[in-house]
N, C-alpha and C positions, 0 to 999 in steps of 0.2 A: 504492499500498500503505501510507502513511501515511497518506493523511485517513481509510481504513477505521480505521486504530489507533486515532487519535482522535474518533473519530465512534462506537467502540465504547466509550473508555472514558467519551467524555459522557455517552452511556443508561444504562454503570454506575455513573454520578454520581447520574446524575438518577431513577435504580430507585430507588438507598440514602433520595436523599433524598424523594423518595413516601412510602414505604416504611415511614421517619420521622414524616411526618405523619400518616399512616394509621394507625400506631401510636399516637403521643399523644391520636391522636381518640378510639383505641378505646378509651380506661381509663374505669373506671368515675364518674368525677367527675360526669358527667351524668343519673345514673340513683342516682347518692349526693343531687345535689339534690331532682331530682325527690319522693327515699323522701320527703327532709328537706322540701319541700314539703308532700307529704299528710300527713305528720307534725305539722305543725303550723297546716293550717287542720281539725288538730278542735279540736275548742272543747268544757272536760268540762261538763256537763250541769248548768243550768242550775239547776234544782234542788236541787241538793248545793249545801249550803255547807261540808262540810268541803271541805279543802285540795286538788291536780288529783292521783293518783297520783302516786309518779316512775316516772320517763322508763325504758324498759329499760336501758340502760348507767349511771343512775343503782342500780340494780338490781345492775345485778355490779360495780362498780364499791364498791356497798357490802360485797358478799360477797363476795370478795377480798379488800379491808381487812380484815371478818372474820377472813376464814381467815390472814392474813398475822403475826396479833398475836392469833388465838389465843381471838378471843372471842365472847361474842351479836352477830350482826348488829342485834338491837336497841339495843346500844350503842354503836353510830355517827349520829352526827348527822349530817347534809346541811347542809352550811354554803350553801352555794348551788352553780346550774348556767345558763353561762350560756354563749351561741354563739359562734364566739369566729373569730377567719379569722388563722389560721395566717401568721401571715410563709415559713415553706417547711416541705419533711416535716421538720425534728424537731421538728415538731408543740410550738413550745416547750418540748422536753426535747433540745436538745443534747448530746452528746460530743463529746469533744476527739478530733481524730482522724478525725473518721468527717465522711464528704460526703453534703449533702443534697440532691434538688431544691430547685431558686429558682424556686418556686411557691407564688401565696400559697393555700391550701387549709382550710376548713372547716370544719371542729370545734365542738369544746366540752370546758371547763375545766368538774370536778369536784372542790368542795374539798366535804372529810368532813373530822372531827371524835371523838377519841376519844383516853383515857385522859389526855388534858387537849393536843392534840397535835394540830396541821394536816397534809392529808394532803393533795395535789393527786396526781388520775386527767386525761388529757387525752384527748380522741380526733380523728380524721380522717374525715369523711365520716361518712355515715349507717349505712352495715355492718362500720365498726371498731370492734371491743372497746376500752371503755377501758382504760387500761395506768397504773398508778404512774410517778410523772415525782417521782423523789423529790429532785430540783434542779429548775425552772426556770430554763429562761433565758430566759419572758417569762410 
């Protein structure tokens, strides 16, 4: 009876490990990476002398900041949009008292300027909406 109980416990433990591994592998990171590579392979028209159109996350960030400040979106200047590999799930915007996944996260940092002040928006993955990071930690 003792051997049967140990075998049953070992099987339950192995099942938990398998479920955790499968759950981790089912995340959207690989699809996000595929979407990001699809977007990065596109190039603006060579005949156009204008700068490329802003990306959707930039447009979302500009609209959000304009709404927060109660100003016209045309008053918001895009200073920079850069790809970033965040060191953890906080996406460079850690808050005290919160725990974050300890894994590298591909994303971007969008820096905007309005009314003489700078604002940072962070994203993690191609499908996540940018959010305003009031106190960036990286």
